[in-house]
Kinemage of the C-alpha trace (Angstrom):
@kinemage 1
@onewidth
@group {chain A} dominant
@subgroup {mainchain}
@vectorlist {calphas} color= white
{ca unk a 1} P 142.448 95.709 86.861
{ca unk a 2} L 139.354 95.643 84.684
{ca unk a 3} L 136.242 97.860 86.194
{ca unk a 4} L 133.263 96.046 86.384
{ca unk a 5} L 130.408 98.262 85.523
{ca unk a 6} L 126.962 98.006 87.256
{ca unk a 7} L 125.142 96.807 85.154
{ca unk a 8} L 127.296 93.832 85.056
{ca unk a 9} L 126.762 92.724 88.275
{ca unk a 10} L 122.936 93.648 88.363
{ca unk a 11} L 122.525 91.193 85.231
{ca unk a 12} L 125.228 88.503 87.054
{ca unk a 13} L 123.324 89.312 90.278
{ca unk a 14} L 119.515 88.061 88.758
{ca unk a 15} L 121.167 85.008 87.007
{ca unk a 16} L 121.790 83.708 90.738
{ca unk a 17} L 118.987 85.675 92.008
{ca unk a 18} L 118.833 82.816 94.788
{ca unk a 19} L 121.899 83.965 96.421
{ca unk a 20} L 122.709 87.790 95.160
{ca unk a 21} L 121.067 91.145 95.724
{ca unk a 22} L 122.211 93.708 93.185
{ca unk a 23} L 123.935 96.955 94.528
{ca unk a 24} L 125.083 99.841 92.687
{ca unk a 25} L 128.160 102.027 93.205
{ca unk a 26} L 127.934 105.432 92.027
{ca unk a 27} L 130.917 108.402 92.363
{ca unk a 28} L 129.044 111.288 93.630
{ca unk a 29} L 131.274 113.583 91.520
{ca unk a 30} L 129.350 113.006 88.681
{ca unk a 31} L 126.535 114.941 89.899
{ca unk a 32} L 123.296 115.055 87.678
{ca unk a 33} L 124.647 112.324 85.569
{ca unk a 34} L 125.073 110.288 88.604
{ca unk a 35} L 121.257 110.610 89.499
{ca unk a 36} L 120.076 109.608 86.204
{ca unk a 37} L 122.394 107.223 85.724
{ca unk a 38} L 120.691 105.449 89.755
{ca unk a 39} L 117.160 106.288 87.946
{ca unk a 40} L 118.054 103.986 85.270
{ca unk a 41} L 120.008 101.231 87.342
{ca unk a 42} L 116.868 100.960 89.325
{ca unk a 43} L 114.592 100.764 86.864
{ca unk a 44} L 115.754 99.182 84.107
{ca unk a 45} L 118.539 96.697 85.511
{ca unk a 46} L 116.624 95.950 89.161
{ca unk a 47} L 119.141 97.502 91.254
{ca unk a 48} L 118.223 96.760 95.063
{ca unk a 49} L 120.803 99.254 97.018
{ca unk a 50} L 124.140 101.322 96.669
{ca unk a 51} L 127.395 101.441 97.626
{ca unk a 52} L 129.718 104.323 98.908
{ca unk a 53} L 133.014 104.542 99.422
{ca unk a 54} L 133.846 108.279 100.725
{ca unk a 55} L 137.788 107.581 101.239
{ca unk a 56} L 138.270 106.631 97.792
{ca unk a 57} L 135.596 108.153 96.349
{ca unk a 58} L 136.991 111.342 98.135
{ca unk a 59} L 133.778 112.815 99.783
{ca unk a 60} L 131.984 113.496 102.836
{ca unk a 61} L 128.587 111.785 102.828
{ca unk a 62} L 127.068 114.816 104.304
{ca unk a 63} L 128.248 116.962 101.499
{ca unk a 64} L 124.657 118.992 100.156
{ca unk a 65} L 125.910 118.417 96.029
{ca unk a 66} L 125.065 114.985 96.906
{ca unk a 67} L 121.814 115.192 98.522
{ca unk a 68} L 119.704 114.762 95.048
{ca unk a 69} L 121.487 111.359 94.470
{ca unk a 70} L 120.489 110.253 98.070
{ca unk a 71} L 116.792 111.658 97.395
{ca unk a 72} L 116.837 108.896 94.468
{ca unk a 73} L 117.710 106.036 96.402
{ca unk a 74} L 115.150 107.264 99.149
{ca unk a 75} L 112.416 107.679 97.118
{ca unk a 76} L 113.399 103.718 96.020
{ca unk a 77} L 113.211 102.685 99.358
{ca unk a 78} L 116.672 101.312 98.636
{ca unk a 79} L 119.059 101.106 101.360
{ca unk a 80} L 122.708 103.348 100.649
{ca unk a 81} L 125.475 101.068 102.328
{ca unk a 82} L 128.331 103.541 103.311
{ca unk a 83} L 132.236 102.344 104.239
{ca unk a 84} L 133.047 103.591 107.460
{ca unk a 85} L 136.219 103.334 109.561
{ca unk a 86} L 140.064 102.952 107.893
{ca unk a 87} L 140.648 101.155 105.204
{ca unk a 88} L 143.446 98.763 104.001
{ca unk a 89} L 143.411 100.305 100.352
{ca unk a 90} L 146.727 102.342 100.066
{ca unk a 91} L 148.119 101.445 103.330
{ca unk a 92} L 151.809 101.479 103.228
{ca unk a 93} L 151.753 103.206 100.128
{ca unk a 94} L 153.735 106.947 100.356
{ca unk a 95} L 151.176 109.078 101.552
{ca unk a 96} L 148.255 106.510 101.727
{ca unk a 97} L 148.209 106.634 98.175
{ca unk a 98} L 146.666 109.941 98.588
{ca unk a 99} L 143.594 108.652 100.157
{ca unk a 100} L 142.134 110.499 103.558
{ca unk a 101} L 140.505 108.745 106.030
{ca unk a 102} L 138.672 111.599 107.399
{ca unk a 103} L 135.849 111.042 104.903
{ca unk a 104} L 135.600 107.396 106.713
{ca unk a 105} L 134.079 109.070 109.842
{ca unk a 106} L 130.632 107.718 110.541
{ca unk a 107} L 129.643 111.045 112.365
{ca unk a 108} L 129.012 112.394 108.939
{ca unk a 109} L 126.255 110.194 108.431
{ca unk a 110} L 124.625 111.691 111.364
{ca unk a 111} L 123.615 114.627 108.543
{ca unk a 112} L 122.121 112.781 106.281
{ca unk a 113} L 120.245 110.288 108.716
{ca unk a 114} L 118.704 113.505 109.840
{ca unk a 115} L 117.921 115.178 106.392
{ca unk a 116} L 116.666 111.644 104.927
{ca unk a 117} L 114.664 109.752 107.718
{ca unk a 118} L 113.201 107.293 105.539
{ca unk a 119} L 116.667 106.264 103.690
{ca unk a 120} L 118.068 102.751 105.283
{ca unk a 121} L 121.554 103.618 106.095
{ca unk a 122} L 124.722 101.122 106.556
{ca unk a 123} L 127.539 101.757 108.299
{ca unk a 124} L 129.440 98.999 106.895
{ca unk a 125} L 132.691 97.726 109.362
{ca unk a 126} L 132.891 98.214 112.922
{ca unk a 127} L 134.525 101.852 111.754
{ca unk a 128} L 137.901 102.081 113.076
{ca unk a 129} L 138.758 104.109 115.225
{ca unk a 130} L 135.824 105.851 115.047
{ca unk a 131} L 133.522 103.244 116.982
{ca unk a 132} L 131.943 105.390 119.425
{ca unk a 133} L 130.495 107.884 116.682
{ca unk a 134} L 128.979 104.832 114.851
{ca unk a 135} L 127.333 103.438 117.840
{ca unk a 136} L 126.107 107.087 118.706
{ca unk a 137} L 124.522 107.313 115.169
{ca unk a 138} L 123.060 103.632 115.166
{ca unk a 139} L 121.648 104.428 118.611
{ca unk a 140} L 119.787 107.695 117.829
{ca unk a 141} L 118.699 107.492 114.050
{ca unk a 142} L 116.207 104.740 113.635
{ca unk a 143} L 116.900 104.282 109.598
{ca unk a 144} L 120.852 103.497 110.473
{ca unk a 145} L 122.325 99.892 110.510
{ca unk a 146} L 125.693 98.325 111.380
{ca unk a 147} L 127.202 95.672 109.033
{ca unk a 148} L 130.445 93.534 110.498
{ca unk a 149} L 131.915 93.079 107.757
{ca unk a 150} L 135.633 93.544 107.056
{ca unk a 151} L 137.106 92.670 110.213
{ca unk a 152} L 137.501 88.631 112.216
{ca unk a 153} L 134.580 88.929 114.882
{ca unk a 154} L 137.652 87.690 117.433
{ca unk a 155} L 138.938 91.762 117.258
{ca unk a 156} L 135.340 93.308 117.789
{ca unk a 157} L 135.722 95.887 120.524
{ca unk a 158} L 133.979 95.175 124.019
{ca unk a 159} L 131.161 98.100 123.727
{ca unk a 160} L 130.108 96.940 119.962
{ca unk a 161} L 129.463 93.164 121.436
{ca unk a 162} L 127.368 94.620 124.391
{ca unk a 163} L 125.189 97.229 121.825
{ca unk a 164} L 124.483 94.218 119.070
{ca unk a 165} L 123.446 92.023 122.004
{ca unk a 166} L 121.229 94.541 123.507
{ca unk a 167} L 119.821 97.869 122.145
{ca unk a 168} L 121.113 97.607 118.658
{ca unk a 169} L 120.169 94.354 118.332
{ca unk a 170} L 117.545 94.117 115.508
{ca unk a 171} L 119.751 97.012 113.389
{ca unk a 172} L 123.258 94.704 113.690
{ca unk a 173} L 123.809 92.939 109.919
{ca unk a 174} L 126.371 90.016 109.449
{ca unk a 175} L 129.060 90.907 106.617
{ca unk a 176} L 132.209 89.274 105.818
{ca unk a 177} L 133.936 91.555 103.041
{ca unk a 178} L 134.901 88.350 100.489
{ca unk a 179} L 137.449 88.196 100.078
{ca unk a 180} L 139.263 89.896 102.749
{ca unk a 181} L 137.619 87.580 104.779
{ca unk a 182} L 135.955 84.419 103.719
{ca unk a 183} L 132.176 84.115 104.741
{ca unk a 184} L 133.006 80.316 106.594
{ca unk a 185} L 136.117 82.146 108.504
{ca unk a 186} L 134.020 84.998 109.820
{ca unk a 187} L 130.993 82.690 110.887
{ca unk a 188} L 133.630 79.896 112.731
{ca unk a 189} L 134.719 83.231 114.485
{ca unk a 190} L 131.065 84.568 115.453
{ca unk a 191} L 130.092 81.065 116.922
{ca unk a 192} L 133.126 81.801 119.715
{ca unk a 193} L 131.425 85.260 120.455
{ca unk a 194} L 129.131 85.446 123.790
{ca unk a 195} L 126.279 86.304 121.429
{ca unk a 196} L 122.727 85.590 123.097
{ca unk a 197} L 120.669 83.152 121.363
{ca unk a 198} L 118.047 84.817 120.408
{ca unk a 199} L 120.250 87.587 118.750
{ca unk a 200} L 121.963 85.242 116.718
{ca unk a 201} L 119.791 84.699 113.897
{ca unk a 202} L 118.811 88.371 114.023
{ca unk a 203} L 122.399 89.350 112.852
{ca unk a 204} L 123.258 86.371 110.669
{ca unk a 205} L 119.832 86.672 108.461
{ca unk a 206} L 116.308 88.348 110.385
{ca unk a 207} L 117.745 91.959 110.388
{ca unk a 208} L 118.850 91.976 107.045
{ca unk a 209} L 115.404 90.158 105.900
{ca unk a 210} L 113.660 93.105 107.039
{ca unk a 211} L 115.988 95.929 105.588
{ca unk a 212} L 116.394 94.211 102.219
{ca unk a 213} L 112.555 93.831 102.647
{ca unk a 214} L 113.139 89.857 101.363
{ca unk a 215} L 110.649 87.230 101.850
{ca unk a 216} L 111.036 85.657 105.159
């Protein structure tokens, strides 16, 4: 499979700026080189956020060696999105393809949120089997958000729906994880949930507009 570079992603997003916002992904193992790359991508390519996959990249999000990279992102006032919870990648393969699910526990991002209070952090997916930890971190830390991608809404746990409708209504974000789940299917399933009418637009658009500092 050909790896698509961050530069290609950014350039393509800018060509379709009416519907795309460029995010980059940097392996924290690159250390100082990764920090320099992050600065360059922000300055030269207009990257608007960064995605991390701790399970695939094999790191604990609260590893202090990664903090210089977070500092660059925080200084630029950009969000950092982290895969949380289990992953289908490697599932069923011998040894799970060598991937270790422990890195996906969102509780490790509580440290990051505490140490970088100005860094917007998105906990991607419903964080199964650590839903309670995810909700606790998002409730406790003002800079932590949850995106609902990667799972059909019909499988959301009741407690997630409860908080999405109430205390976390301004911190929960629509997401599909296309092509894993097509947007049309996600939205159709979401429409069947008992979400309050005044909360639906927050989840589907308004919260993301605020987080990404877009024009309403």
